[in-house]
C-alpha positions in Angstrom: 2.3 45.7 137.9 1.4 49.2 139.0 -2.2 49.5 140.0 -4.1 52.3 138.3 -7.5 51.7 140.0 -9.5 54.8 141.0 -12.0 54.7 143.8 -15.2 56.8 144.2 -14.6 57.3 147.9 -11.4 57.0 150.0 -10.4 53.4 151.0 -7.2 51.9 152.3 -4.6 51.3 149.6 -4.2 47.7 150.6 -7.8 47.0 149.6 -7.6 48.8 146.2 -4.2 47.1 145.4 -5.5 43.6 146.0 -6.2 41.8 142.7 -6.1 38.2 141.5 -3.3 37.6 139.1 -2.5 34.3 137.5 1.1 35.2 136.7 3.0 33.8 139.6 6.8 33.7 139.8 7.3 30.1 141.0 9.4 31.4 143.9 8.9 29.7 147.2 7.5 31.5 150.3 8.3 30.5 153.8 5.9 28.7 156.1 6.1 31.7 158.4 4.9 34.0 155.5 2.0 31.6 154.9 1.1 31.4 158.6 0.8 35.2 158.7 -2.0 34.9 156.2 -3.8 32.3 158.4 -3.2 34.6 161.4 -5.0 37.4 159.5 -7.8 35.0 158.8 -8.0 34.1 162.4 -9.0 37.7 163.3 -12.0 37.9 160.9 -15.5 38.6 162.4 -18.0 35.8 162.6 -21.5 35.2 164.0 -21.3 34.5 167.7 -17.5 34.3 167.3 -18.0 30.8 165.8 -15.0 31.0 163.6 -16.2 28.3 161.2 -13.2 28.5 158.8 -10.7 25.8 158.2 -7.7 25.7 155.8 -5.8 22.8 154.3 -2.5 23.9 152.7 0.4 22.6 150.8 3.7 24.5 150.1 5.3 24.0 146.7 7.9 21.2 146.6 6.5 19.3 149.5 4.9 15.9 149.5 1.5 17.5 150.1 1.7 19.7 147.0 0.6 17.0 144.5 -2.5 16.1 146.6 -3.9 19.7 146.3 -2.5 20.4 142.9 -4.2 17.2 141.4 -7.6 18.5 142.6 -7.4 21.5 140.1 -8.9 21.4 136.7 -6.4 21.5 133.8 -7.0 25.2 133.1 -6.0 26.2 136.7 -3.1 23.7 136.7 -1.7 25.5 133.7 -0.9 28.6 135.8 -1.2 27.5 139.4 1.8 25.3 138.9 3.8 28.4 139.6 2.1 29.1 143.0 4.2 29.0 146.2 1.3 27.4 148.1 -2.2 26.1 147.6 -4.9 26.5 150.2 -8.3 24.8 150.4 -10.9 26.7 152.3 -13.5 24.8 154.3 -16.4 26.0 156.5 -18.2 24.2 159.3 -22.0 24.1 158.6 -23.1 24.2 162.3 -22.2 26.3 165.3 -19.5 24.7 167.4 -21.2 25.3 170.7 -24.8 24.4 169.9 -24.6 22.1 166.9 -27.4 24.1 165.3 -27.0 25.2 161.6 -25.2 28.4 161.0 -26.7 30.4 158.1 -23.6 32.6 158.0 -20.8 30.0 158.0 -19.9 30.6 154.4 -20.2 34.4 154.8 -18.0 34.3 157.9 -15.5 32.1 156.1 -15.5 34.6 153.2 -14.5 37.3 155.7 -11.5 35.1 156.8 -10.5 34.6 153.2 -10.6 38.3 152.5 -8.4 39.0 155.5 -5.9 36.5 154.0 -6.0 38.3 150.7 -5.4 41.7 152.2 -2.7 40.4 154.4 -1.0 38.9 151.3 -0.9 42.4 149.7 0.6 43.9 152.8 3.4 41.2 152.6 4.1 41.7 148.9 2.3 38.5 148.0 -0.7 37.8 145.7 -3.6 35.4 145.9 -6.0 34.0 143.4 -9.2 32.3 144.6 -10.6 29.4 142.5 -13.6 27.3 142.1 -12.1 25.2 139.3 -11.3 22.0 141.2 -12.9 18.7 142.2 -14.9 19.5 145.3 -16.1 15.9 145.9 -12.6 14.5 145.5 -11.2 17.2 147.8 -13.6 16.2 150.5 -12.6 12.5 150.1 -8.8 12.7 149.8 -8.4 15.4 152.4 -10.7 13.5 154.9 -13.2 16.4 155.3 -16.1 15.1 157.4 -19.8 15.5 156.8 -21.0 18.8 158.2 -18.2 20.8 156.6 -18.4 22.5 153.2 -15.5 22.9 150.8 -15.7 26.5 149.7 -12.8 27.4 147.4 -9.1 26.9 146.7 -6.5 29.7 146.7 -3.1 30.0 144.9 -0.6 32.1 146.9 2.7 33.4 145.6 4.8 36.2 144.4 3.8 38.1 141.3 5.4 36.8 138.1 5.7 38.1 134.5 2.6 37.6 132.5 4.7 36.3 129.5 5.2 33.2 131.6 1.5 32.4 131.3 0.0 30.4 128.4 -0.7 32.8 125.5 -4.5 32.7 125.9 -4.1 33.9 129.6 -1.7 36.7 128.9 -4.4 39.1 127.5 -6.5 38.4 130.6 -3.8 39.3 133.0 -4.9 42.9 133.8 -6.0 44.7 136.9 -9.8 45.0 136.6 -12.2 47.7 137.7 -15.4 47.2 139.7 -19.0 48.1 139.1 -20.1 51.5 140.3 -21.7 51.7 143.7 -25.1 52.7 142.3 -25.4 49.2 140.7 -25.3 47.4 144.0 -25.9 49.8 146.9 -29.6 50.8 147.5 -31.1 53.0 150.2 -34.3 51.6 151.7 -35.1 48.7 149.5 -33.5 46.4 147.0 -33.6 47.3 143.3 -32.3 45.3 140.3 
């Protein structure tokens, strides 16, 4: 799908071309392709260089796939079944060195996820982040200890044809625009 987004100010094409399609081809990706996404995440900024992010993944057609796929709600299963990989994103709540709470662990982990998403675009892949899964079950079945927060799950793959989606999702499969800057950027003080 050709991207027709227009920016108000110049930004890198890889950022503007990132979007979250649900139409995935069902084609496999290599472990090396997926590891490049994690390598990009590795280089994200974080408070005190804490690097609080963790990823649990499953490639399609592996024994681990069913474990992650079964965490998804039925709606997300209806399209994520064509993903090449599923990735659960987790953050550590405390600083590694001091054990004190980190107020920015989720923020920092979000930066790592964004690096993954942008790297995916540069590799010709797409990603779609999801909150529609069982967080408590994920923590239990994936052995995530206390002190760590399950943040999101991501479907990774190659772009597919939107006619492969269930009919109710086909009309939603469009590249969306963004709010104008003046709705969320304020000089001097917050305004709503």
